MIKOL-912130 format. One record per residue (C-alpha): residue in one letter; y, x, z; residue number from 1. Coordinates in Angstrom, 2 decimals. Example, Ala and Ser with C-alpha at 12.3 -4.5 7.8 and 13.67 -1.06 7.14 Angstrom:
<A, <-4.50, 12.30, 7.80>, 1>
<S, <-1.06, 13.67, 7.14>, 2>
//
This chain:
<X, <-71.45, 77.96, -12.39>, 1>
<X, <-68.49, 75.73, -11.63>, 2>
<X, <-67.88, 72.50, -13.53>, 3>
<X, <-64.82, 74.02, -15.21>, 4>
<X, <-65.37, 75.58, -18.63>, 5>
<X, <-63.63, 77.40, -21.46>, 6>
<X, <-64.50, 76.11, -24.92>, 7>
<X, <-65.77, 78.70, -27.40>, 8>
<X, <-66.59, 76.34, -30.27>, 9>
<X, <-66.89, 72.71, -31.30>, 10>
<X, <-68.66, 71.71, -34.50>, 11>
<X, <-69.73, 68.41, -36.07>, 12>
<X, <-72.81, 68.01, -38.26>, 13>
<X, <-73.14, 65.04, -40.62>, 14>
<X, <-76.41, 63.46, -41.77>, 15>
<X, <-77.58, 60.51, -43.86>, 16>
<X, <-81.04, 58.98, -43.86>, 17>
<X, <-81.75, 56.76, -46.92>, 18>
<X, <-83.22, 53.37, -46.09>, 19>
<X, <-86.04, 51.66, -47.94>, 20>
<X, <-85.00, 48.39, -46.27>, 21>
<X, <-81.25, 47.93, -45.65>, 22>
<X, <-79.97, 47.04, -42.19>, 23>
<X, <-78.25, 43.68, -42.60>, 24>
<X, <-75.38, 42.17, -40.61>, 25>
<X, <-73.29, 39.07, -41.21>, 26>
<X, <-70.50, 41.31, -42.59>, 27>
<X, <-72.49, 43.69, -44.79>, 28>
<X, <-75.48, 45.97, -45.37>, 29>
<X, <-76.24, 49.54, -44.42>, 30>
<X, <-78.05, 51.23, -47.32>, 31>
<X, <-78.48, 54.44, -45.30>, 32>
<X, <-78.19, 55.52, -41.69>, 33>
<X, <-75.44, 58.06, -41.01>, 34>
<X, <-75.05, 60.24, -37.94>, 35>
<X, <-72.33, 62.64, -36.82>, 36>
<X, <-73.61, 64.98, -34.11>, 37>
<X, <-71.21, 67.22, -32.18>, 38>
<X, <-72.05, 70.54, -30.52>, 39>
<X, <-69.75, 72.12, -27.94>, 40>
<X, <-70.34, 75.66, -26.65>, 41>
<X, <-68.50, 77.26, -23.75>, 42>
<X, <-67.69, 80.93, -23.10>, 43>
<X, <-70.89, 81.28, -21.04>, 44>
<X, <-72.98, 80.14, -24.01>, 45>
<X, <-73.84, 76.75, -22.49>, 46>
<X, <-74.20, 74.04, -25.12>, 47>
<X, <-73.51, 70.32, -24.97>, 48>
<X, <-74.26, 67.63, -27.54>, 49>
<X, <-72.64, 64.33, -28.44>, 50>
<X, <-72.33, 61.83, -31.25>, 51>
<X, <-69.45, 60.02, -32.92>, 52>
<X, <-69.87, 56.43, -34.15>, 53>
<X, <-69.91, 56.44, -37.95>, 54>
<X, <-71.72, 53.34, -39.24>, 55>
<X, <-68.93, 51.84, -41.36>, 56>
<X, <-67.45, 52.10, -43.89>, 57>
<X, <-70.13, 53.80, -46.00>, 58>
<X, <-68.23, 57.10, -46.56>, 59>
<X, <-66.90, 57.18, -42.99>, 60>
<X, <-69.37, 59.63, -41.46>, 61>
<X, <-68.18, 62.64, -43.45>, 62>
<X, <-64.59, 61.73, -42.64>, 63>
<X, <-65.27, 61.68, -38.91>, 64>
<X, <-67.12, 64.98, -39.07>, 65>
<X, <-64.12, 66.56, -40.79>, 66>
<X, <-61.78, 65.06, -38.18>, 67>
<X, <-63.79, 66.88, -35.52>, 68>
<X, <-64.04, 70.17, -37.39>, 69>
<X, <-60.63, 70.42, -39.01>, 70>
<X, <-58.27, 68.42, -36.79>, 71>
<X, <-59.61, 68.12, -33.24>, 72>
<X, <-61.69, 71.23, -32.57>, 73>
<X, <-58.85, 73.71, -33.25>, 74>
<X, <-56.84, 72.08, -30.47>, 75>
<X, <-59.55, 72.76, -27.88>, 76>
<X, <-61.11, 76.11, -28.78>, 77>
<X, <-60.14, 78.87, -26.36>, 78>
<X, <-58.78, 76.46, -23.76>, 79>
<X, <-60.08, 76.05, -20.23>, 80>
<X, <-60.62, 72.59, -18.77>, 81>
<X, <-61.55, 71.48, -15.28>, 82>
<X, <-63.51, 68.52, -16.58>, 83>
<X, <-64.49, 66.61, -19.73>, 84>
<X, <-61.98, 63.93, -18.76>, 85>
<X, <-59.17, 66.48, -18.88>, 86>
<X, <-60.17, 67.52, -22.41>, 87>
<X, <-60.43, 63.85, -23.41>, 88>
<X, <-56.90, 63.21, -22.15>, 89>
<X, <-55.59, 66.29, -23.96>, 90>
<X, <-57.13, 65.20, -27.28>, 91>
<X, <-56.14, 61.55, -26.94>, 92>
<X, <-52.52, 62.18, -26.00>, 93>
<X, <-52.17, 65.03, -28.45>, 94>
<X, <-53.26, 62.97, -31.46>, 95>
<X, <-51.70, 59.56, -30.67>, 96>
<X, <-48.83, 59.95, -33.13>, 97>
<X, <-51.06, 61.46, -35.81>, 98>
<X, <-53.56, 58.60, -35.52>, 99>
<X, <-50.70, 56.12, -35.75>, 100>
<X, <-49.21, 57.91, -38.76>, 101>
<X, <-52.61, 57.83, -40.53>, 102>
<X, <-53.29, 54.22, -39.56>, 103>
<X, <-56.60, 55.50, -38.15>, 104>
<X, <-56.81, 54.98, -34.39>, 105>
<X, <-60.48, 53.98, -34.79>, 106>
<X, <-61.76, 57.11, -36.54>, 107>
<X, <-59.77, 59.33, -34.17>, 108>
<X, <-61.18, 57.49, -31.13>, 109>
<X, <-64.71, 57.85, -32.52>, 110>
<X, <-64.36, 61.55, -33.25>, 111>
<X, <-62.85, 62.17, -29.80>, 112>
<X, <-65.68, 60.19, -28.21>, 113>
<X, <-68.24, 62.43, -29.90>, 114>
<X, <-66.56, 65.52, -28.49>, 115>
<X, <-66.29, 63.89, -25.06>, 116>
<X, <-70.02, 63.13, -24.94>, 117>
<X, <-70.79, 66.74, -25.86>, 118>
<X, <-68.54, 68.03, -23.07>, 119>
<X, <-70.18, 65.74, -20.50>, 120>
<X, <-73.60, 67.03, -21.58>, 121>
<X, <-72.28, 70.59, -21.33>, 122>
<X, <-70.82, 69.94, -17.89>, 123>
<X, <-74.08, 68.45, -16.59>, 124>
<X, <-76.05, 71.41, -17.96>, 125>
<X, <-73.64, 73.82, -16.25>, 126>
<X, <-74.35, 72.03, -12.96>, 127>
<X, <-78.09, 71.90, -13.72>, 128>
<X, <-78.13, 68.14, -13.26>, 129>
<X, <-79.39, 65.38, -15.50>, 130>
<X, <-76.37, 63.49, -16.78>, 131>
<X, <-77.46, 60.27, -15.08>, 132>
<X, <-77.37, 62.04, -11.71>, 133>
<X, <-73.97, 63.58, -12.42>, 134>
<X, <-72.75, 60.02, -13.06>, 135>
<X, <-74.03, 58.91, -9.67>, 136>
<X, <-77.37, 57.35, -10.58>, 137>
<X, <-80.20, 56.74, -8.12>, 138>
<X, <-83.03, 56.06, -10.60>, 139>
<X, <-83.96, 57.48, -14.00>, 140>
<X, <-85.65, 54.25, -15.14>, 141>
<X, <-83.76, 51.66, -17.20>, 142>
<X, <-84.59, 48.48, -19.08>, 143>
<X, <-84.32, 48.45, -22.88>, 144>
<X, <-84.28, 45.84, -25.62>, 145>
<X, <-85.15, 45.98, -29.31>, 146>
<X, <-82.03, 45.38, -31.40>, 147>
<X, <-81.11, 45.23, -35.08>, 148>
<X, <-83.75, 42.66, -35.97>, 149>
<X, <-82.77, 41.47, -39.45>, 150>
<X, <-83.01, 37.87, -40.73>, 151>
<X, <-85.61, 38.91, -43.30>, 152>
<X, <-88.90, 40.01, -41.77>, 153>
<X, <-87.77, 39.16, -38.26>, 154>
<X, <-91.27, 38.26, -37.07>, 155>
<X, <-92.75, 41.52, -38.32>, 156>
<X, <-89.95, 43.64, -36.82>, 157>
<X, <-90.16, 41.84, -33.49>, 158>
<X, <-93.94, 42.06, -33.39>, 159>
<X, <-93.82, 45.80, -34.08>, 160>
<X, <-91.23, 46.28, -31.31>, 161>
<X, <-93.41, 44.43, -28.83>, 162>
<X, <-96.36, 46.64, -29.79>, 163>
<X, <-94.19, 49.71, -29.10>, 164>
<X, <-93.69, 48.52, -25.53>, 165>
<X, <-90.57, 46.36, -25.75>, 166>
<X, <-90.37, 43.17, -23.70>, 167>
<X, <-86.87, 42.06, -24.75>, 168>
<X, <-85.44, 41.30, -28.21>, 169>
<X, <-82.10, 40.64, -29.91>, 170>
<X, <-81.88, 38.86, -33.27>, 171>
<X, <-79.05, 39.08, -35.76>, 172>
<X, <-77.73, 35.61, -36.65>, 173>
<X, <-74.99, 34.31, -38.92>, 174>
<X, <-77.14, 33.80, -42.04>, 175>
<X, <-77.19, 30.00, -42.20>, 176>
<X, <-78.32, 27.44, -39.66>, 177>
<X, <-81.87, 27.01, -40.95>, 178>
<X, <-82.57, 30.74, -41.15>, 179>
<X, <-81.07, 31.47, -37.74>, 180>
<X, <-82.90, 28.66, -35.92>, 181>
<X, <-86.24, 29.39, -37.57>, 182>
<X, <-86.02, 33.07, -36.65>, 183>
<X, <-85.01, 32.29, -33.09>, 184>
<X, <-87.92, 29.90, -32.71>, 185>
<X, <-90.31, 32.55, -34.01>, 186>
<X, <-88.98, 35.26, -31.73>, 187>
<X, <-88.99, 33.01, -28.69>, 188>
<X, <-92.63, 32.32, -29.43>, 189>
<X, <-93.41, 36.03, -29.72>, 190>
<X, <-91.55, 37.22, -26.62>, 191>
<X, <-92.61, 34.28, -24.47>, 192>
<X, <-90.59, 34.16, -21.26>, 193>
<X, <-89.12, 37.59, -21.98>, 194>
<X, <-85.46, 38.31, -22.68>, 195>
<X, <-84.13, 37.03, -26.02>, 196>
<X, <-80.51, 37.47, -27.13>, 197>
<X, <-78.66, 36.93, -30.41>, 198>
<X, <-75.77, 38.66, -32.18>, 199>
<X, <-73.54, 36.94, -34.76>, 200>
<X, <-71.52, 40.13, -35.47>, 201>
<X, <-68.24, 38.16, -35.56>, 202>
<X, <-69.75, 36.07, -38.35>, 203>
<X, <-68.69, 32.52, -37.45>, 204>
<X, <-65.46, 30.61, -37.54>, 205>
<X, <-64.56, 28.73, -34.39>, 206>
<X, <-65.83, 25.49, -35.94>, 207>
<X, <-69.13, 27.08, -36.96>, 208>
<X, <-69.64, 28.58, -33.53>, 209>
<X, <-68.99, 25.28, -31.77>, 210>
<X, <-71.41, 23.59, -34.16>, 211>
<X, <-74.12, 26.18, -33.48>, 212>
<X, <-73.86, 26.32, -29.68>, 213>
<X, <-75.81, 23.12, -28.94>, 214>
<X, <-78.47, 24.14, -31.45>, 215>
<X, <-78.92, 27.48, -29.68>, 216>
<X, <-79.29, 25.94, -26.22>, 217>
<X, <-83.05, 25.33, -26.59>, 218>
<X, <-83.88, 29.04, -26.92>, 219>
<X, <-82.82, 30.13, -23.41>, 220>
<X, <-80.77, 33.02, -24.77>, 221>
<X, <-79.80, 35.78, -22.35>, 222>
<X, <-76.55, 36.05, -24.31>, 223>
<X, <-74.79, 35.19, -27.56>, 224>
<X, <-72.92, 38.22, -28.86>, 225>
<X, <-69.64, 38.16, -30.80>, 226>
<X, <-69.90, 34.61, -32.16>, 227>
<X, <-66.34, 34.84, -33.53>, 228>
<X, <-64.02, 37.67, -34.50>, 229>
<X, <-63.19, 40.03, -31.68>, 230>
<X, <-59.46, 39.67, -32.38>, 231>
<X, <-59.33, 35.87, -32.14>, 232>
<X, <-56.95, 34.48, -29.48>, 233>
<X, <-58.33, 34.43, -25.93>, 234>
<X, <-57.94, 30.66, -25.91>, 235>
<X, <-60.62, 30.39, -28.60>, 236>
<X, <-62.98, 32.55, -26.58>, 237>
<X, <-62.30, 30.37, -23.53>, 238>
<X, <-63.18, 27.25, -25.54>, 239>
<X, <-66.45, 28.88, -26.58>, 240>
<X, <-67.28, 29.76, -23.00>, 241>
<X, <-66.67, 26.18, -21.93>, 242>
<X, <-69.01, 24.85, -24.62>, 243>
<X, <-71.79, 27.45, -24.24>, 244>
<X, <-74.91, 27.13, -22.12>, 245>
<X, <-75.65, 30.86, -22.36>, 246>
<X, <-73.53, 33.89, -21.42>, 247>
<X, <-71.14, 35.22, -24.07>, 248>
<X, <-71.23, 38.95, -24.82>, 249>
<X, <-68.78, 41.35, -26.51>, 250>
<X, <-67.20, 44.75, -26.08>, 251>
<X, <-68.17, 47.06, -28.94>, 252>
<X, <-64.94, 46.12, -30.74>, 253>
<X, <-62.65, 46.30, -27.73>, 254>
<X, <-60.79, 49.58, -27.81>, 255>
<X, <-58.25, 49.85, -25.01>, 256>
<X, <-58.26, 49.97, -21.23>, 257>
<X, <-55.80, 47.06, -21.18>, 258>
<X, <-57.98, 44.84, -23.36>, 259>
<X, <-61.01, 45.48, -21.19>, 260>
<X, <-58.97, 44.68, -18.08>, 261>
<X, <-58.04, 41.37, -19.65>, 262>
<X, <-61.65, 40.34, -20.32>, 263>
<X, <-62.77, 41.50, -16.87>, 264>
<X, <-60.09, 39.38, -15.23>, 265>
<X, <-61.37, 36.13, -16.73>, 266>
<X, <-64.70, 34.32, -16.83>, 267>
<X, <-65.33, 34.30, -20.58>, 268>
<X, <-67.67, 37.27, -21.01>, 269>
<X, <-70.80, 37.40, -18.88>, 270>
<X, <-72.09, 40.53, -20.63>, 271>
<X, <-69.73, 43.40, -21.49>, 272>
<X, <-70.78, 46.04, -24.03>, 273>
<X, <-68.55, 49.09, -24.53>, 274>
<X, <-69.81, 51.69, -27.02>, 275>
<X, <-69.38, 55.24, -25.71>, 276>
<X, <-69.56, 56.78, -29.21>, 277>
<X, <-67.01, 54.37, -30.65>, 278>
<X, <-64.25, 54.37, -28.06>, 279>
<X, <-63.63, 56.06, -24.73>, 280>
<X, <-66.63, 58.37, -24.47>, 281>
<X, <-68.00, 58.75, -20.97>, 282>
<X, <-64.58, 59.75, -19.63>, 283>
<X, <-63.33, 56.16, -19.93>, 284>
<X, <-66.54, 54.15, -20.17>, 285>
<X, <-68.10, 55.42, -16.93>, 286>
<X, <-65.24, 53.99, -14.90>, 287>
<X, <-65.19, 50.91, -17.09>, 288>
<X, <-68.90, 50.31, -16.48>, 289>
<X, <-68.29, 50.38, -12.73>, 290>
<X, <-65.44, 47.90, -13.18>, 291>
<X, <-67.75, 45.62, -15.18>, 292>
<X, <-70.26, 45.52, -12.33>, 293>
<X, <-67.50, 45.07, -9.76>, 294>
<X, <-66.27, 42.05, -11.74>, 295>
<X, <-69.70, 40.45, -11.38>, 296>
<X, <-70.63, 40.87, -15.04>, 297>
<X, <-73.61, 42.54, -16.72>, 298>
<X, <-73.05, 45.99, -18.22>, 299>
<X, <-75.09, 46.58, -21.38>, 300>
<X, <-73.97, 49.60, -23.41>, 301>
<X, <-73.70, 48.81, -27.11>, 302>
<X, <-75.33, 51.32, -29.41>, 303>
<X, <-76.69, 51.47, -32.95>, 304>
<X, <-76.74, 55.04, -34.24>, 305>
<X, <-78.50, 58.38, -33.88>, 306>
<X, <-80.47, 59.77, -30.97>, 307>
<X, <-77.78, 61.68, -29.09>, 308>
<X, <-75.41, 58.74, -28.66>, 309>
<X, <-78.40, 56.64, -27.62>, 310>
<X, <-79.31, 59.19, -24.96>, 311>
<X, <-75.72, 59.31, -23.67>, 312>
<X, <-75.71, 55.50, -23.45>, 313>
<X, <-79.00, 55.58, -21.56>, 314>
<X, <-77.70, 58.12, -19.06>, 315>
<X, <-74.58, 56.02, -18.51>, 316>
<X, <-76.66, 52.91, -17.79>, 317>
<X, <-78.92, 54.86, -15.40>, 318>
<X, <-75.91, 56.52, -13.83>, 319>
<X, <-74.03, 53.30, -13.17>, 320>
<X, <-76.97, 51.07, -12.32>, 321>
<X, <-76.87, 47.30, -12.44>, 322>
<X, <-79.28, 44.93, -14.12>, 323>
<X, <-78.39, 45.57, -17.78>, 324>
<X, <-80.43, 46.66, -20.76>, 325>
<X, <-80.06, 49.60, -23.15>, 326>
<X, <-79.82, 48.63, -26.83>, 327>
<X, <-82.49, 50.39, -28.91>, 328>
<X, <-82.41, 49.81, -32.66>, 329>
<X, <-85.74, 48.55, -34.03>, 330>
<X, <-85.15, 49.84, -37.55>, 331>
<X, <-86.53, 53.02, -39.10>, 332>
<X, <-84.30, 56.04, -38.37>, 333>
<X, <-85.52, 59.62, -37.84>, 334>
<X, <-81.95, 60.61, -36.93>, 335>
<X, <-82.56, 58.53, -33.83>, 336>
<X, <-86.26, 58.99, -33.14>, 337>
<X, <-86.34, 62.81, -33.44>, 338>
<X, <-83.36, 63.29, -31.14>, 339>
<X, <-83.66, 60.59, -28.48>, 340>
<X, <-86.06, 62.37, -26.15>, 341>
<X, <-88.01, 60.12, -23.81>, 342>
<X, <-86.40, 56.93, -25.09>, 343>
<X, <-89.01, 56.92, -27.84>, 344>
<X, <-91.58, 56.16, -25.12>, 345>
<X, <-91.02, 52.51, -24.14>, 346>
<X, <-93.38, 51.28, -21.43>, 347>
<X, <-93.35, 47.62, -20.40>, 348>
<X, <-89.74, 47.27, -21.49>, 349>
<X, <-88.47, 50.38, -19.70>, 350>
<X, <-87.85, 54.08, -20.33>, 351>
<X, <-87.59, 57.07, -17.96>, 352>
<X, <-84.99, 59.79, -18.49>, 353>
<X, <-86.41, 62.55, -16.30>, 354>
<X, <-84.81, 65.44, -14.44>, 355>
<X, <-83.96, 67.89, -17.24>, 356>
<X, <-80.28, 68.91, -17.19>, 357>
<X, <-77.68, 67.12, -19.29>, 358>
<X, <-79.05, 64.71, -21.86>, 359>
<X, <-82.48, 66.17, -21.27>, 360>
<X, <-83.10, 67.63, -24.73>, 361>
<X, <-81.93, 70.40, -27.04>, 362>
<X, <-81.69, 68.78, -30.49>, 363>
<X, <-83.99, 70.16, -33.17>, 364>
<X, <-81.60, 70.02, -36.11>, 365>
<X, <-84.12, 71.81, -38.33>, 366>
<X, <-86.29, 68.69, -38.23>, 367>
<X, <-83.53, 66.64, -39.90>, 368>
<X, <-82.02, 69.33, -42.14>, 369>
<X, <-83.11, 67.51, -45.31>, 370>
<X, <-80.72, 64.67, -44.40>, 371>
<X, <-77.66, 66.90, -43.90>, 372>
<X, <-74.63, 65.80, -45.95>, 373>
<X, <-71.98, 68.26, -44.70>, 374>
//
């Protein structure tokens, strides 16, 4: 088979897993875990799978699934493409005005990303290569860290992650100085000399961030993520960098090639975290990841969703290389665990992706059918 393909069908499937314990961020709670999985099939019957970011707002997952099924898929079915990147360009250019008219560039970018990931999986399967090899990787082993550790029950969540094989942790902060510092002290004690990072989820004002920075210095953080809003002026981010003793991280809320070029051209961010299911898919983020490494920064793909997007993020990290970590959510989510293949098996802070073609798995949707919403 060549790497060109003609698309027979594209379909999105939407799921919701109810949570006993909400996932908490500084800007709100997730009462359930949504997932929008995308299946692409070519004229030879080869399948590929992807995922579109759909965490917020609460009803957003169904909307993104319908964007795929009713708006985007009809523009691709029956067409031949030389590569996933060509299909990505066709979708992106073809819907620019519509996204602008709707005021919805984000949802369109997320839905297109889900399709793009599916087409990359399909393309790798056609070439009988694991996706990480198609992306140029030399090793199937990557480092991971346990993410999504809430302010309540942080010690228990971190302890459970360490028992599962994790050796690196990231704590959510932005819940008051006393709570944040107490949780950081506890997690530093649990992980010892291992990697510890923190994520404020854009939760602080500039004044609050500057006040917190000296208090955070004692915890030897690998990075502080999104201490202020992603859209604050670059001068504010430069002031933070000057005052910080740890690297500053961001990227999940950057959504243009130009904006990423800006942050790569300056010394503010030490860790850059694009999200392949939220913006750019692999068609843009693979090149971006190489640019991040070339700029002397650490590439750590952002991810907090279902298993297929997690797998795609893992293959990108393995494909590009570098010394970064894959983000693995520590919270309960069968939409992740039943579809993330070997990533469920963390050993001494690492996972192995293996040599199976594409993402390495064929999703068992029957196992999550009870959570289907549309």
